[in-house]
C-alpha positions in Angstrom: -5.5 4.1 11.9 -3.7 5.3 8.8 0.0 6.2 9.4 1.4 6.6 5.8 0.3 6.1 2.2 2.5 5.9 -0.8 1.7 5.8 -4.5 4.0 5.5 -7.5 3.2 5.5 -11.3 -0.5 6.2 -11.0 -2.3 8.8 -13.2 -0.4 12.1 -12.9 1.9 10.6 -10.2 5.2 9.4 -11.8 7.6 9.2 -8.8 6.7 8.1 -5.3 4.4 10.5 -3.4 3.9 10.0 0.3 1.3 11.2 2.8 2.7 10.8 6.3 0.9 11.3 9.5 4.1 10.9 11.5 4.9 14.0 13.6 8.1 15.9 12.9 10.7 16.7 15.5 9.4 20.2 16.3 8.1 20.6 19.8 5.9 23.6 18.8 2.1 22.8 19.1 3.0 19.2 20.1 0.2 18.7 22.6 -2.6 20.1 20.5 -1.7 18.6 17.1 -0.2 15.2 17.9 -0.9 12.1 20.1 1.2 9.2 21.4 0.6 6.3 19.0 1.7 3.6 21.5 3.6 2.0 18.6 7.3 1.3 18.7 9.1 3.4 16.0 6.2 5.9 15.7 6.1 7.8 19.0 3.8 10.7 17.9 1.3 10.9 15.1 -0.7 13.9 13.8 -4.4 14.3 14.5 -4.9 15.5 10.9 -3.2 16.5 7.7 -3.8 18.7 4.8 -2.9 18.2 1.1 -2.5 21.5 -0.7 -0.8 22.7 -3.9 -1.3 24.5 -7.2 -4.2 23.6 -9.5 -3.4 20.5 -11.6 -0.6 19.5 -9.2 -2.0 16.0 -8.5 -3.9 16.4 -5.3 -7.1 14.7 -6.6 -5.1 11.9 -8.2 -3.3 11.2 -5.0 -6.7 10.8 -3.3 -7.9 8.7 -6.2 -4.9 6.5 -5.6 -6.0 5.9 -2.0 -9.5 5.2 -3.2 -8.1 2.7 -5.8 -6.3 0.8 -3.1 -9.4 0.8 -0.9 -11.6 -0.5 -3.8 -9.1 -3.2 -4.8 -8.9 -4.5 -1.2 -12.6 -4.3 -0.5 -13.8 -5.7 -3.8 -11.1 -8.2 -4.8 -13.2 -11.2 -3.7 -15.9 -10.3 -6.3 -13.6 -10.0 -9.3 -13.6 -12.9 -11.7 -10.4 -14.6 -12.7 -8.9 -13.0 -15.8 -10.9 -9.8 -15.4 -8.8 -6.7 -16.2 -7.9 -4.3 -13.4 -8.7 -0.7 -14.1 -5.1 0.5 -13.9 -4.0 3.9 -15.0 -0.2 4.4 -15.0 1.6 7.7 -15.7 1.4 8.0 -19.5 3.7 10.9 -20.2 6.8 8.7 -20.0 7.7 5.7 -22.1 9.5 4.3 -19.1 6.3 4.1 -17.0 3.5 3.5 -19.5 3.9 -0.3 -19.4 5.0 -0.5 -15.8 2.9 -1.5 -12.9 1.7 1.0 -10.3 2.8 0.6 -6.8 1.0 1.4 -3.5 1.8 0.9 0.1 -0.3 1.6 3.2 1.2 1.8 6.7 -1.5 1.4 9.3 -2.1 0.3 12.9 -4.8 -2.1 14.1 -5.1 -3.4 17.7 -1.8 -1.8 18.7 0.2 -3.4 15.9 1.8 -1.6 12.9 1.4 -3.2 9.5 2.8 -2.4 6.0 0.6 -3.7 3.2 1.6 -3.0 -0.4 1.3 -4.2 -3.9 2.5 -3.6 -7.4 -0.3 -3.9 -10.0 -1.0 -3.6 -13.7 -4.1 -4.2 -15.8 -3.6 -8.0 -16.0 -2.3 -9.0 -12.6 -0.7 -8.2 -9.3 3.1 -8.3 -9.9 4.0 -8.2 -6.2 2.1 -8.1 -2.9 3.4 -8.1 0.7 2.3 -7.8 4.3 4.8 -7.0 7.0 3.7 -6.8 10.7 5.4 -5.3 13.7 3.8 -7.0 16.7 6.7 -6.4 19.0 8.2 -3.5 17.1 10.3 -5.8 14.9 9.4 -6.6 11.3 7.8 -10.0 10.5 7.2 -10.6 6.8 3.9 -12.4 7.0 3.5 -13.0 3.3 4.8 -12.0 0.0 4.0 -13.1 -3.6 6.0 -12.2 -6.7 4.9 -13.0 -10.3 7.7 -14.4 -12.5 6.8 -13.7 -16.1 9.2 -16.3 -17.6 7.7 -19.1 -15.4 4.2 -17.6 -15.7 3.5 -18.2 -12.0 3.8 -16.7 -8.6 6.5 -17.4 -6.0 5.0 -17.3 -2.5 6.6 -16.8 1.0 4.5 -17.3 4.1 5.5 -16.8 7.7 4.4 -19.2 10.4 2.8 -16.1 12.1 0.2 -15.8 9.4 -2.9 -17.7 10.4 -4.4 -20.3 8.1 -2.9 -22.8 5.7 -0.5 -21.4 3.1 -2.1 -23.7 0.5 -5.5 -22.2 1.2 -4.1 -18.7 0.9 -2.3 -19.6 -2.4 -5.3 -21.4 -3.9 -7.8 -18.7 -2.9 -5.8 -15.8 -4.2 -6.2 -15.0 -7.9 -3.7 -13.1 -10.0 -6.1 -10.1 -10.4 
């Protein structure tokens, strides 16, 4: 179940934009529009959300950002080493044109909240992380960060992540 989605430096999105399905503090229409998530830290979530705004305000690009993340996650195993990532940063600022885009998805599966995110440019993932909250407290299951000077990734694995860290490291390509 999707809880939040964030996108930064993607197409017409320069700063961080967030879609949150976390219910606000208002008690009005509480029973008809929200439900108890059963997750520590997120007591009530919305049944649905609407994205609205003026023409050319970035609504479609925000949805494209969500589709971009979905496509990268679902198709990453089929991408050959060295293949370029179709990456479109915000191009109307010199500060962002050559910077990676960043995405984060907060979701729940089997009663556990997860935060998965990454920073990506055309040539590689610059950073990637997965944080799990199985008992309501954060556990950093894995993180990789690319160091340009060393031309290699630095990895961190938690003992909570199943499988061998070496297998995860060897099976994960830069792109």
